[in-house]
N, C-alpha and C positions, 0 to 999 in steps of 0.2 A: 504494500500500500504506500502510495506517495503521501508524504507528510510535509506540509508547508510550515517552515519554521519562521515565525514572526518575532518581533521584539517583545510584545506583550507590554501591558501598561496598567496603571491604576485607572486609566480612562476607559470606562466600560464601552464607549463607542468604538474605540480601536479594537478591543477584544471581540466584541460582537461582530463587527464587520469582517475581521480576519476569519472568524469561524464561518460566516456566511459565504465569503469568497471561496474558501476551501471547499465547502459543500457544493457550491455552484460549478466548480471545475472537477468534481468527483474525487477530491483528496481529503485527507484528514489534516489536522493542524496541531501545532504545539507552540509554546511561547518560551522565550529566554527568561523573562522576568516574572512570570506568574504561571499558574497552572492552566492547562495541562502542560507539563514539561515533555520534551522529546524523549521517548523511551524505545525507539527503534523504528525500522522501516526505511523507506527511501526518503530521507530527510533532506529537503531543499531549502536553503536560506532564502527568505523573501525580503530583500532589502533593495531599495532603488539604486543606491550607489555605495561605493566602498567607504568604509569608516570603521571605527572601533567596534560598534555593535555587529556589523556585518562580519568582521573577522572573528569575533567571539562565536557567532552562530556557525561560521564555516568550520570551526574547530570540532563541533559536535555533529555537523551534518555528514551524512553518508554519501550525499551527492554534492560534490565540490563545485557547484555551479557559481558562476560569477554573479555580481549584482545585476539587476534588471537592465541597467544602461548598456550592458554588454551582451544582452540576449539578442538572438537574431530577430530582426524586424521591430525591435522596441523603439529605436530612434525614428524609424519611419512612422510608427504608430503615433509618437509624440508630434511629429511634424504634421500628421494628418488632423490633429486637433485644431490647428489653425490659430493657436493663441499667439498673442503679441509678446508675451513674457512667460517664461517657465520658471517656477519658483521651487527651489530645492532646499533641503535642510542645510547641507554643507558641513564643514568646509570642503571644497572640492579637492580631490586628489588627481585631477586631470581627466577622469572619466566623463564628467559632465561637460567640460569644456570641449571635448572631442566630438560632442553631438552637433556642434555648429548652430546651436539655437540661442536666441536672446534669453539669458538667464540672470537670476538673482538668487542669493542665498540668505537664509536666516542668519547663519554663521559663516563668515567668509566674504570674499570679494568676487564680483560686485555684490554689495550688500543690499538687502531688500529695503533698508531704511532710506537708501539713496536712489532706488530704482525709479525709472520714469513711470508716470501713471499711464496706463493703457486702457483700452476698452474691455479686452478679454485677457485674463491671466489664468494660467494653469498651474495650480499647486501640484507638483509631481510627488505625491505621497500616496501610499496604498489605501489608507483608511482615513475616516473623519475623526481622528483621535487628537491627541495633544498637539502634535506638530501642525496639523491642518488648522486647528483653532488658533494657534500662535500666528500662522500666516494670515488668517483672517484679521486678527487684531492688529498686527503690524502694518498690513496693507490697507487697512480701513481708511487711511489718509487719502486714498484714491477711490474714485467712484467706479472702479473696474468691476466687471462681472467675473467672479471666481468660478472656474469650472469645478465640478465635484471631484472628490478623490477617485483614484483609479478603480477601486472596488465598486463604485457606484456607476461606472461607465459600462454599459452592456457590451460595447465593442472591445473594451479591455478584457472583460470576462471571457469573451470568445477568443481573443488573442491568447490569453493565458491557457485556455482549454486546448487550443491547437499547439501551442509552443511548449508547454510543460513536458509532454512525453518526449519531445526531441531533446530538450535540455537534460532530462533524466538519462536518456539513452547515451548522450554524448559525455556526460560528466560523472556518471555513477561509479566508474572505475578510474577516475582521474588520479586519485591519490595512489592507488595500487600501481598504475602504470608509471607514475613518477618514481616510485620506489624501485621498480624493476630496472630503470635506466641508470 
């Protein structure tokens, strides 16, 4: 069984949406910071970009998948949203910059506090949890329409449903293969 490994939070919206997203794509779920914890199966880290939390999840994951920004078709998915600004948690380690999109970060540069006001902005977060709410609060200085988090976008759910098996197939033996070389 595929198990999506999320950060987990004291924010019940994050935890609920993570569970709903996993069910919608036919997977189970686990959290790093709360129950249920990962106890086995094909554990795939579900993080948008590289960072300390992603790397901690990668340590316990059995599928050594990269963050979403490096998944096949994810950059194209984001471009297809047509937003004028894409807002990430940050700080960027280069993965987000390589997407070639107009971006801002809650932590890092270019910072959301100095980002231009646009008509449509896309918070690139999986759920409507703490980080999404922080983006809402920080960007409330602008009258932009904020797109919903990825878990609330039917096209993202379909993208994940299609792409997840490919990612599992490609990365489930990644650590074993590295050790052999």
